[in-house]
N, C-alpha and C positions, 0 to 999 in steps of 0.2 A: 868810739863805741867798743865796749868790752866784749871780746869774743873768746869763747872757749869751746872745747870739744868734750862731749859727754858720751861715753860708750853706750850703745844701744844693745838691748838684749832681745831674746826671742819674744818677750812680752810686748815689744815695741814694733813687731812686724807690721801690723795693720797701719799704724801711724806712719811708719817709714814708707810703706807702699802708697798710701793716699798722698803723702807729700810728693813722692817721686812722680806719680801720675800727673799731679797738678803742675809740678815744676817743668816737666818735659812735654806737656800738651801743646804748647805753642810751637815747639820744634817739630813735633809730630804732625801738626796741622800744616806746617810749611813744607816738610819733606816727604810725608806719607811713607816713612820707613818702618813698615809694619813688622818686619823681621828683627830689627835691631833696636827700636826705640824703647827706652825705659818706660815710656808712657803706656806701652802695650803689654808689659810683662805682667804675668799673673802674680798674685801675692805669694803663691807657693815658691816662686823663685827667690823671693826675699827670705822666706823661712829657710829654704835650703842653704842659702849663703850664710845666714846667721848661725846655722848649725856647723858650718865648716870651721875647723880649729885655726885656720890661717886667715879668716876673714874678720875684719874689725869694722863695724859700722859705728860711726859717731854722728850724733846730732850736732849741728853747728848752732851754738847758743849765743845769742846777742841780746843784751838787756833782759836776761832771764827768759827769753822765748826761743823755742826751736824754730829757726828760720831757714833751715836746710839740713843737708847731711852729706857725709863723705864716706865712701867705702874704701878701705885699704886691704889689699891682699898682700900679706907679709908672712912668708913661710919661715922666716928667721933662719935661713940657711945662707952660708957664705957664698957669694957669687950668684945668688938667685935674686933677680930683679923684683922689686916691690911694684905694685900696680895701684893706681887710682882708677876706680871704676864702679860707680860714677861719683861725681861731685855735683851738687846742685844747691841753688839758693832760690827760695820762693820768689815769684815775680815781683812782689811789692818791696823786696829788700835788695834787689839787684843794683849794680853800678855804684856800690858803696865800698868796694874793696873787701867784702866779706869772704868771698871764695878764696881770694889770695891769702887772707889771714888764716883761713881754715887749712889750706894746703901747707902753709908755714908751720902751723901747729902740728899737723900730721907728720911733717918731716922732723920736727923736734922729738916726737914720740917714737918714730920708726927709723930714724937715721936720715942723713942728708944726701946720701948717694944711692945710685942704682935704682932709679924710678922709671916707670913707663906709664903711658896712657895713650888713649886715642880720643880724637875730637873730630868734629865736622869741619872739613877744610873750608867750606863756604861760610862758616861762622867766624869772620875775621876777628871779632872781639875775643872769642875763646882762644884762637891761635895767638893773638897778641898777649893775652894773660899768661899763657904757659911759656911763651918765649921770654917775656919780661922776668919770669921766675927762674930762668936758667935752663928750660927744657929746649931741646933741639929736635927738629924734624929728622926722622931716620931715613926718609926717602921711600918709606912703605906707604902705599895708597891703596885703599880698598873701596872701589866703586860699589855703592849700595843700590842706587837707582840713577835715573837720568838727572836728578836734581842734587844728589848728595854723594860725597866721597868722604870716607874716614881717613884721617892722616894719623900716623903714629909719631909719638914723641918719646924721647929718653932724656934723662938727667943723670949724668955720671957722678960728678963731684961738685961739692959746694964751693 
């Protein structure tokens, strides 16, 4: 499946927000993480990020359709780690390697080293994905509630 990243602009805020809410609803229902879930973020937060000069939102395009998105925080400063937050694929397109392809494309655009991200420790598939792509747990854990803990990952060199 042909996958590419297309940069999103401020005019895409509502579409990004609706996709994000849909994509993270299942995890929100499972963990009830009201404070941290992208499913509960207001659209204003997407707009604010789109206006940041160091934020890059990309639609993940597969077969000419937007099937997800990835946000990259890249300040283009030496020694400053880049961040993925969030990356998501719509439910009907999951388990096809599309998030992995999107992350690889983001690394091609923004450089292969000095990345960080957080994911849900209890979501073993997410942890497996990032570890398979060369990310390592940092040892930082952030309990969100009795059901869920965020775990930090870093990727230094390709």
